[in-house]
N, C-alpha and C positions, 0 to 999 in steps of 0.2 A: 585509283586510290579510293578506299572506302572512308567515309566520314563517320566517326563514332561520336554520338551525342554524349555530353557529360552525364546526363541522367542515366543512360544505359551503362556507362562504365562504373559509376558509383553503385548502381544496383547490383552489378555482377560481383563487385569486390565485397560488399557487405552481406549479400545474400538476403533472401526474403525473411522478414520477421513473422513469427506466428501471430495470428490476429488475436488470439486469446491466451491468457495465462492459465491458471488453474482455478476455475470458477467456484468449485466446491470448497476448496481450502480458503479462498478469498472470502467467500460468504461466511464460513465458519469463524475465521479470525475477526471479521467485522462484527459478527453477532456477539462474540466474546467481548469485544471492545464496547459495543453498545450496552451489554449487560453491566460491564464495569462502570460505565458512565452513569447508568441508572442507580447502581449501588452507591456510587460516589455522591450523586445528587441527594439521595435519601439520607446517607450517613454523614455527609459533608459538614453540616453545622456542628456535629458533636466531635469531629476529628480535630486533632491539633493541626495547625496551619502547615508545618513542614510535611506532615504525613499526607495531608490533602494535596499539596503541591506535588509531592513525589508520586502519589497515585495518579494524578492527572498527567504528569510527564510520562509515566509508564504506559498509560493508555494511548498517549500520542505516539510513543515509540512502537506500540503494538500495531497501530493503524499504518504507520510508515513501513514497518516490516511486512505487513500484509500486502501493501501496495507493491513493494519491491520484489518480494518472493513470489507472490501468486496473482498479482493484479493484471489488469489488461495491458497488453503491449501496445505502446503508441508509436 
């Protein structure tokens, strides 16, 4: 009777994950988010508070989307 280790069984069921996502798309999306943060920092004092908060939230969503869609696979 052969003994199957739990790590081997789980690895076979899930399959290997790719080590990398899409690095070019990830870099592009993060560069766009960084540019947006820079623009927000420069124009932030003259913006209305709801618009500034909405812009910051949109940039956070962009970073999260970049991580989910094209980021490194852990």
